[in-house]
C-alpha positions as CSV (number, residue, x, y, z in Angstrom):
1,M,109.8,137.1,69.8
2,T,107.1,138.2,67.4
3,T,103.7,139.3,68.7
4,Q,102.3,135.9,67.5
5,Q,105.0,134.0,69.4
6,V,104.3,136.1,72.6
7,A,100.6,135.4,72.2
8,D,101.1,131.7,71.7
9,R,103.4,131.4,74.7
10,F,101.0,133.4,76.8
11,Y,98.2,131.1,75.9
12,E,100.3,128.0,76.6
13,L,101.3,129.2,80.0
14,D,97.8,130.6,80.9
15,A,96.4,127.1,80.2
16,K,98.7,125.8,83.0
17,H,97.8,128.8,85.2
18,D,101.5,129.6,85.2
19,F,101.2,133.3,85.8
20,Q,104.5,133.7,87.4
21,T,106.3,132.6,84.2
22,I,104.0,134.7,82.1
23,Y,105.1,137.8,84.1
24,S,108.8,136.9,84.3
25,E,109.2,135.7,80.7
26,L,106.7,137.8,78.7
27,Y,106.3,141.2,80.4
28,S,108.5,144.3,80.2
29,Q,109.6,145.4,83.7
30,N,107.8,148.7,83.1
31,A,104.6,147.3,81.7
32,K,101.3,149.1,82.4
33,S,98.0,147.4,83.5
34,I,94.8,149.3,82.7
35,E,91.4,148.5,84.2
36,P,88.1,150.0,83.2
37,A,87.1,153.3,84.8
38,H,84.4,151.6,86.9
39,S,86.9,149.1,88.4
40,A,88.3,149.4,91.9
41,W,91.7,148.1,90.6
42,G,92.7,151.2,88.6
43,T,95.8,151.6,86.4
44,V,99.3,150.6,87.6
45,Q,102.7,150.7,86.1
46,G,105.7,148.3,86.6
47,M,105.9,144.7,87.4
48,E,106.0,145.2,91.2
49,A,102.7,147.1,91.0
50,I,101.2,144.5,88.7
51,H,102.2,141.7,91.0
52,E,100.7,143.5,94.0
53,K,97.4,144.1,92.1
54,G,97.2,140.4,91.2
55,K,98.0,139.4,94.8
56,K,95.2,141.7,96.2
57,F,92.8,140.3,93.6
58,G,93.7,136.8,94.5
59,E,93.0,137.5,98.2
60,T,89.4,138.4,97.3
61,I,88.7,134.9,95.9
62,V,87.3,132.4,98.3
63,E,86.9,129.6,95.7
64,M,87.5,129.4,92.0
65,H,84.9,127.2,90.4
66,D,85.9,127.6,86.7
67,G,87.9,129.8,84.4
68,H,88.8,130.0,80.7
69,T,91.0,131.8,78.2
70,E,90.2,131.6,74.5
71,K,93.0,131.4,71.9
72,P,94.5,134.8,71.2
73,I,93.7,136.9,68.1
74,V,96.8,138.8,66.8
75,A,96.8,142.1,64.9
76,G,100.1,144.0,64.4
77,N,101.6,144.6,67.9
78,F,98.5,143.6,69.7
79,F,96.8,140.4,70.8
80,A,93.5,139.9,72.5
81,C,91.9,137.0,74.4
82,A,88.4,136.5,75.7
83,M,88.6,135.4,79.3
84,G,86.2,134.5,82.1
85,F,85.8,133.0,85.5
86,D,83.2,131.7,87.9
87,A,84.3,132.4,91.5
88,T,83.1,133.0,95.0
89,M,84.4,136.3,96.1
90,K,84.8,137.4,99.8
91,D,82.7,140.6,99.4
92,R,80.3,139.7,96.5
93,G,79.5,136.1,96.7
94,R,79.5,134.0,93.6
95,V,80.4,136.0,90.5
96,K,80.6,135.0,86.8
97,M,82.7,137.4,84.8
98,E,83.5,137.7,81.1
99,E,86.1,140.1,79.7
100,I,88.4,140.9,76.8
101,A,92.0,141.3,77.6
102,L,94.1,143.3,75.1
103,Y,97.9,143.1,75.2
104,E,100.4,145.4,73.4
105,V,103.8,143.9,72.5
106,K,107.0,145.8,71.8
107,D,110.5,144.3,71.3
108,G,109.2,140.9,72.2
109,K,107.6,141.8,75.5
110,I,104.2,142.8,76.7
111,V,104.3,146.5,77.5
112,A,100.6,147.0,78.3
113,E,97.5,145.0,79.3
114,Q,94.0,146.5,79.2
115,F,90.8,144.8,80.4
116,F,87.3,145.4,79.2
117,Y,84.4,144.0,81.3
């Protein structure tokens, strides 16, 4: 798949909240996930660690009120999406967050994701 095809498929699956298929179909098994330095989530490598990070994040959500992902912008081997959510979190109450998610694609798979918020 080209970077554009990966980005389009990502957007299609994200709209359905089908993260399991995103991970199994679009990610390299050795993908890296990078959070900002101020984040408690850190950087992890490999799908097992990415799944675990996602699970732990999900456990902090009491209620998801709204969420969105904008259409991806593609440049070379990268695509980026503006994303956001409005959720009640266990430890912080109601939170609205906006971010840019940047994805790197090699050989038809996402090899890195990096979040800016």
